[in-house]
C-alpha positions in Angstrom: -112.4 -61.2 -45.0 -111.3 -58.2 -46.1 -112.6 -56.2 -43.4 -111.1 -58.6 -40.8 -107.7 -57.6 -42.6 -108.2 -53.9 -41.9 -109.1 -54.5 -38.3 -105.9 -56.7 -38.0 -103.6 -53.9 -39.3 -105.5 -51.1 -37.4 -104.6 -53.0 -34.0 -100.4 -53.3 -35.6 -100.6 -49.8 -36.0 -102.1 -48.7 -33.0 -99.3 -51.0 -31.3 -96.3 -49.5 -33.4 -97.8 -46.1 -32.8 -97.5 -47.0 -28.7 -94.5 -49.1 -29.2 -92.6 -45.6 -31.2 -93.6 -42.7 -28.5 -91.2 -43.6 -26.1 -88.9 -43.4 -29.0 -89.8 -40.3 -30.4 -90.3 -38.8 -27.2 -86.4 -39.7 -26.5 -85.7 -37.7 -29.5 -88.1 -35.1 -28.7 -86.0 -34.5 -25.0 -82.6 -34.9 -26.6 -82.9 -32.8 -29.3 -84.4 -29.9 -26.7 -81.8 -30.4 -24.0 -79.4 -31.1 -26.9 -79.7 -27.6 -28.1 -80.3 -26.1 -24.8 -77.0 -27.7 -24.0 -75.0 -26.4 -27.2 -76.5 -22.9 -26.7 -75.3 -23.1 -23.1 -72.0 -23.5 -24.3 -72.0 -21.2 -27.3 -73.1 -18.7 -24.2 -70.3 -19.4 -21.8 -67.3 -19.5 -24.7 -69.0 -16.0 -25.1 -68.9 -15.4 -21.6 -64.8 -16.3 -21.0 -64.2 -14.3 -24.7 -65.9 -11.2 -23.2 -64.2 -12.3 -19.7 -60.7 -12.8 -21.1 -60.5 -9.1 -23.1 -61.7 -7.4 -19.9 -58.8 -9.3 -18.1 -56.2 -8.5 -20.6 -57.0 -5.2 -20.4 -56.6 -4.4 -17.2 -53.9 -7.0 -15.9 -55.2 -7.1 -12.4 -54.1 -9.6 -9.7 -55.4 -13.1 -9.2 -58.7 -12.6 -7.0 -59.5 -9.3 -9.5 -59.6 -11.4 -12.3 -61.2 -14.4 -11.0 -64.1 -12.4 -9.6 -63.7 -10.2 -13.2 -64.5 -13.9 -15.1 -67.5 -15.0 -12.4 -69.0 -11.7 -13.2 -69.6 -12.3 -16.6 -70.2 -16.2 -16.6 -72.9 -14.7 -14.3 -74.1 -12.2 -16.7 -74.6 -14.5 -19.4 -75.4 -17.7 -17.9 -78.9 -16.8 -16.8 -80.2 -20.7 -16.4 -77.1 -22.3 -15.3 -77.6 -23.5 -11.5 -74.3 -22.9 -10.3 -70.9 -22.2 -11.7 -68.7 -25.2 -11.2 -65.6 -23.8 -12.0 -63.2 -20.8 -13.4 -59.8 -20.3 -14.3 -57.9 -17.4 -15.1 -54.4 -17.8 -16.0 -51.6 -15.4 -17.4 -49.0 -17.2 -19.3 -45.5 -15.4 -19.7 -43.9 -15.2 -22.9 -41.1 -17.9 -21.8 -44.0 -20.3 -21.4 -45.2 -20.2 -25.0 -43.2 -21.8 -27.3 -44.5 -19.5 -30.0 -43.4 -16.6 -28.5 -39.8 -17.4 -27.8 -39.6 -19.2 -31.4 -36.9 -17.5 -33.7 -39.5 -15.5 -35.8 -41.5 -13.6 -33.5 -40.6 -10.6 -33.4 -43.3 -9.2 -30.8 -43.3 -10.7 -27.5 -46.9 -11.6 -25.9 -48.3 -12.2 -22.7 -51.5 -14.9 -23.0 -54.7 -14.8 -20.9 -56.9 -17.8 -20.3 -60.3 -17.5 -18.8 -62.3 -21.4 -19.1 -65.0 -22.2 -16.7 -67.8 -25.1 -16.3 -71.4 -24.3 -15.6 -74.1 -27.2 -14.2 -77.5 -26.5 -15.5 -80.7 -28.4 -14.3 -82.5 -30.9 -17.5 -86.0 -30.1 -18.6 -86.3 -33.6 -19.3 -84.0 -36.0 -16.7 -85.4 -38.8 -18.4 -86.2 -42.3 -17.0 -86.1 -46.0 -17.8 -88.8 -46.1 -20.5 -87.0 -42.7 -22.2 -83.4 -41.2 -22.9 -82.2 -38.2 -21.7 -80.1 -36.1 -20.3 -80.2 -36.8 -16.6 -80.9 -34.6 -13.4 -78.4 -31.9 -14.9 -75.4 -31.4 -17.5 -72.6 -29.4 -17.2 -71.0 -27.4 -20.5 -67.5 -26.0 -20.7 -65.8 -23.3 -22.8 -62.8 -21.1 -22.8 -61.3 -18.1 -24.6 -57.4 -16.9 -24.6 -56.3 -13.5 -25.5 -52.6 -12.1 -25.9 -51.4 -9.0 -25.3 -48.5 -8.3 -27.5 -45.8 -6.2 -26.2 -46.1 -2.3 -27.7 -45.3 -1.9 -31.6 -43.6 0.9 -30.7 -40.9 1.4 -28.6 -41.5 3.8 -25.3 -39.5 5.5 -23.3 -40.3 5.1 -19.7 -39.4 7.0 -16.5 -39.5 5.3 -13.2 -40.2 7.5 -10.1 -39.1 5.1 -7.3 -39.4 5.4 -3.3 -36.4 5.5 -1.7 -37.8 6.1 1.9 -37.2 4.1 4.7 -39.9 1.7 4.9 -38.5 0.5 1.6 -35.8 -1.8 3.4 -38.8 -3.4 5.5 -40.1 -6.8 4.6 -43.6 -7.5 2.8 -45.4 -7.9 6.2 -44.2 -4.6 7.5 -40.9 -5.4 9.7 -38.0 -3.3 9.9 -34.5 -5.0 9.4 -32.3 -5.1 13.1 -30.2 -2.4 11.8 -33.8 0.1 11.7 -34.4 -1.0 15.2 -35.3 3.0 15.5 -37.6 2.8 12.7 -39.4 -0.9 13.6 -43.2 0.1 12.8 -46.0 -1.4 15.2 -46.5 -5.0 13.4 -45.4 -7.8 15.7 -42.3 -10.4 14.2 -39.3 -10.2 13.0 -37.9 -9.1 9.5 -37.6 -11.8 7.2 -35.7 -11.3 3.1 -35.6 -10.2 1.2 -37.0 -6.2 1.3 -39.5 -4.5 -0.8 -36.2 -2.6 -2.4 -34.3 -5.4 -3.3 -37.7 -7.3 -4.8 -38.1 -3.8 -6.4 -35.0 -4.1 -8.1 -35.4 -7.3 -9.5 -38.9 -6.5 -10.8 -37.2 -3.3 -12.4 -34.0 -5.3 -14.2 -37.1 -8.2 -15.3 -38.9 -5.8 -16.9 -35.3 -4.8 -18.6 -35.3 -7.6 -19.5 -38.8 -8.2 -21.1 -37.9 -4.9 -23.2 -34.0 -6.3 -23.6 -36.2 -9.0 -26.4 -37.9 -6.2 -28.6 -35.1 -4.1 -28.5 -33.0 -7.3 -30.1 -35.2 -7.7 -32.8 -35.1 -4.3 -34.5 -32.8 -2.0 -36.0 -35.2 1.2 -35.8 -35.9 2.9 -32.6 -35.2 0.8 -29.2 -36.8 1.1 -25.5 -35.2 3.0 -23.0 -35.8 3.7 -19.2 -35.2 6.8 -17.3 -35.1 6.8 -13.5 -35.7 9.5 -10.6 -35.6 8.7 -6.9 -37.1 10.4 -3.6 -37.2 10.1 -0.2 -38.0 13.3 1.4 -35.6 15.2 -1.6 -33.9 14.3 -4.4 -30.5 13.5 -5.7 -29.0 14.5 -8.8 -25.6 15.0 -10.3 -24.3 19.0 -10.4 -22.1 20.1 -13.3 -19.0 18.7 -11.6 -20.5 15.4 -11.2 -20.9 15.6 -8.1 -24.1 14.3 -6.4 -26.2 17.4 -4.7 -29.1 16.7 -2.4 -32.3 19.2 -3.8 -35.8 20.4 -2.5 -37.9 20.9 -6.0 -40.5 22.9 -3.7 -39.4 27.0 -3.6 -39.3 27.9 0.2 -41.0 31.1 1.2 -39.4 30.8 4.7 -37.8 28.5 6.6 -39.3 27.2 10.2 -37.8 25.0 13.3 -38.3 22.3 11.3 -39.0 20.7 8.0 -42.8 20.6 8.7 -42.1 24.4 9.7 -41.2 25.6 5.7 -43.6 28.0 4.2 -43.7 26.4 0.8 -44.6 29.3 -2.3 -47.1 26.6 -4.2 -47.7 28.8 -7.3 -43.4 29.8 -7.8 -43.0 25.8 -7.0 -45.4 25.5 -10.4 -44.2 28.0 -12.0 -40.3 26.4 -12.1 -41.8 23.4 -12.3 -39.6 21.9 -15.3 -36.4 24.2 -14.0 -33.7 22.3 -12.3 -32.8 23.4 -8.6 -29.9 23.9 -6.7 -29.3 22.4 -3.2 -31.0 21.8 -1.1 -31.4 24.4 2.3 -32.3 21.9 4.5 -32.0 18.2 4.4 -34.4 16.2 6.7 -32.9 13.8 9.2 -32.1 10.4 7.9 -32.8 11.3 4.2 -28.6 12.0 3.8 -28.2 8.5 4.7 -30.1 6.8 1.4 -28.0 6.2 -1.3 -29.4 7.0 -5.0 -29.0 9.3 -8.3 -31.0 10.0 -11.4 -30.4 7.8 -14.3 -31.1 9.4 -17.9 -32.6 7.4 -20.9 -30.6 4.5 -22.4 -31.4 1.6 -23.7 -28.2 -0.3 -22.3 -29.9 -1.6 -19.3 -26.9 -3.7 -17.8 -25.2 -0.8 -17.3 -28.6 0.7 -15.9 -29.1 -2.1 -13.9 -25.5 -2.2 -12.2 -26.2 1.5 -11.0 -30.1 0.8 -9.3 -28.5 -2.2 -7.5 -26.0 -0.3 -5.7 -29.0 2.3 -4.2 -29.8 2.4 -0.9 -33.1 4.2 0.8 -33.8 5.6 4.0 -35.6 8.9 5.3 -38.9 10.0 4.5 -41.5 10.0 1.8 -42.4 13.2 -0.7 -43.9 11.9 -3.9 -43.9 15.8 -5.0 -40.2 15.6 -5.2 -39.8 12.7 -7.4 -42.8 14.0 -9.6 -41.7 17.3 -10.2 -38.2 16.0 -11.0 -39.6 13.8 -13.1 -41.0 16.4 -15.2 -37.5 18.5 -15.4 -36.1 14.8 -16.8 -38.8 13.9 -19.2 -38.3 17.6 -20.6 -34.7 17.6 -20.8 -34.7 14.0 -22.1 -31.1 13.4 -22.5 -30.7 10.2 -24.6 -27.5 7.7 -24.2 -28.1 7.4 -28.2 -28.3 11.1 -28.7 -31.8 10.6 -30.3 -35.0 12.5 -29.9 -37.8 10.9 -27.6 -39.8 8.0 -28.4 -43.3 8.8 -29.3 -44.9 6.9 -26.6 -43.8 8.3 -22.9 -44.9 6.4 -19.7 -44.0 7.5 -16.2 -44.9 5.1 -13.3 -44.7 6.2 -9.7 -43.5 3.4 -7.6 -44.0 3.4 -3.8 -44.9 1.4 -0.8 -46.7 4.4 1.7 -48.3 7.3 2.4 -46.3 10.7 1.7 -45.6 12.1 5.2 -48.2 14.5 7.5 -47.2 18.2 5.6 -46.3 16.3 1.9 -49.7 14.5 2.1 -51.3 18.8 1.8 -48.1 19.8 -0.2 -48.6 17.2 -3.1 -52.4 18.2 -3.2 -52.4 21.4 -3.6 -49.6 21.4 -6.0 -51.9 19.1 -7.9 -54.9 21.4 -7.6 -52.4 24.2 -9.3 -51.9 21.8 -12.5 -48.7 20.3 -11.3 -49.7 16.7 -13.0 -51.5 18.5 -16.0 -48.7 20.8 -16.5 -46.8 17.6 -17.2 -49.0 15.9 -19.4 -49.4 19.0 -21.4 -45.5 19.5 -21.7 -45.2 16.5 -23.3 -48.4 15.8 -25.7 -49.3 20.0 -26.6 -51.0 21.7 -24.2 -51.5 25.0 -22.2 -49.6 25.2 -19.7 -49.2 26.9 -16.0 -45.6 26.9 -15.9 -42.7 29.0 -16.9 -40.7 27.8 -19.8 -36.9 26.3 -19.3 -34.8 27.7 -22.2 -32.2 24.7 -21.6 -35.0 21.9 -22.6 -36.2 20.7 -25.4 -39.5 21.6 -25.1 -40.8 25.2 -26.1 -43.5 27.7 -24.5 -45.0 29.9 -25.8 -48.1 32.3 -24.4 -48.5 29.6 -21.6 -48.8 26.9 -24.5 -46.5 23.8 -24.9 -45.3 22.8 -28.3 -45.3 19.4 -27.3 -42.1 17.0 -26.9 -39.8 16.3 -30.1 -40.0 12.7 -31.5 -37.7 10.4 -33.1 -40.4 9.5 -35.9 -42.2 13.3 -35.9 -45.4 11.3 -34.4 -47.2 13.3 -31.6 -46.1 12.2 -28.6 -48.6 10.4 -26.0 -48.2 9.4 -22.3 -49.5 7.8 -19.6 -48.6 8.4 -15.8 -49.6 5.6 -13.3 -49.0 4.8 -9.9 -48.2 1.4 -8.3 -48.4 1.4 -4.3 -47.2 -2.1 -2.5 -46.5 -2.9 1.1 -48.3 -4.3 4.1 -51.2 -1.8 4.7 -50.7 0.6 2.1 -53.9 2.0 1.1 -53.5 3.9 -2.4 -56.6 6.1 -1.8 -54.9 7.7 1.7 -53.0 9.0 -0.6 -55.5 11.5 -2.2 -52.8 13.9 -4.2 -50.9 11.6 -5.5 -54.5 9.5 -6.8 -55.6 12.7 -8.5 -52.6 13.4 -10.4 -52.9 9.9 -12.2 -56.7 9.6 -12.1 -58.5 6.3 -10.3 -57.6 4.2 -13.8 -54.2 4.6 -13.2 -54.0 3.4 -10.0 -52.6 0.0 -8.5 -51.9 -2.1 -5.8 -49.9 -4.8 -5.3 -49.2 -7.1 -2.6 -46.1 -8.4 -3.9 -42.9 -9.1 -6.5 -44.8 -10.6 -9.2 -47.5 -8.4 -9.1 -45.7 -5.9 -9.5 -44.1 -6.9 -12.0 -47.1 -7.7 -13.8 -48.9 -4.5 -13.5 -45.8 -3.0 -15.3 -45.5 -5.0 -17.8 -49.7 -4.4 -18.7 -48.6 -1.1 -18.4 -45.9 -1.9 -21.3 -48.1 -3.8 -23.3 -50.7 -2.6 -25.6 -53.7 -1.6 -23.8 -56.4 -4.4 -25.1 -55.2 -7.9 -26.0 -56.5 -10.1 -29.2 -58.2 -12.9 -29.4 -56.2 -15.9 -30.2 -57.4 -18.8 -31.8 
């Protein structure tokens, strides 16, 4: 009787074991693919975190940012079957309640990177056992905030006022510039590049004003110099004078025939020049002038709005004149310079013919190195201008005096924009700023984003 009972019990145990196998296997498959899904989600969030920091650091245009996100996800997600979706967003301060709150004294831009990846299940399951199906998706996102610099800065705009700045974004000239119509089919469609750039400058100063309103200490300031093939600034009597920043050794029949003394041009880089010996045809039709450092952005923008562009392009003129503006550092508030200096060259085209070679020669002779070292302190190959605020001694600059006593720092950047403009064609300017400080923009919004990225911290902070 006892033996029969054991046999019956053994049969029950076997049946129970067989019945439990699908359940146990289901638990195993759920645990295996579940753990893999959790691990994949963690990896995707790590990828989004790395990507959002990279995107916030460089502030590139949408296509580049999206590709950056894809590259990071591909690097982290080794076992994904495909990337379902990647989204990179930049949210301006005005769209964020936390940023516009009264108790927030540091405006910021928020970057978000989110993605969805598809993965093939190891154990898809069937009618008998549970599983995740043939595949499963995981999502992950991260965000970073790039704050406007906690230190006020002085921004020097070097703006191209050549005739092509009157073109629209597709390269069409307005009807009143028929003689300059480029070989681009179609009709002019407003706004012009110059009109949009003026709007961008105003929007930048609006952002800077938000910081200035929140502090009783030093404020952001801006200055501007313009150029076509010459520069313009006021003389002692207040009359505007067209000036050539180069030292001309001998004049030829045409502008391109003039012989430039490059060594003397560098030696006198920080010394204001007299009236130009020659004004190329068309350049005299432009209307613009220098504006010294000011935090009165309303007056600054009113002046900029009235400027007109015409003539050719020679960025060397703007760079040399900017060297003088920075070294004199005349401020409306009578204070010394802010420790952080930012110089931005804004142009829609390559320098004309002979100027393209001239800027390269000046860069090779130290024009841009002189500008950096004059501000930060270091060796310079230019003569001292005893009238300005920077002292040179024995071929060495003591640096730009600052309102806090801190050591000054400077970043020189260029933003190229406009139909068909490749910044790499302007090798002299590219070598001046460095590849990492040369940017391209296709429209008004991209120019604004790039400038604000330069004004903000170099790398964003992860946000919760």
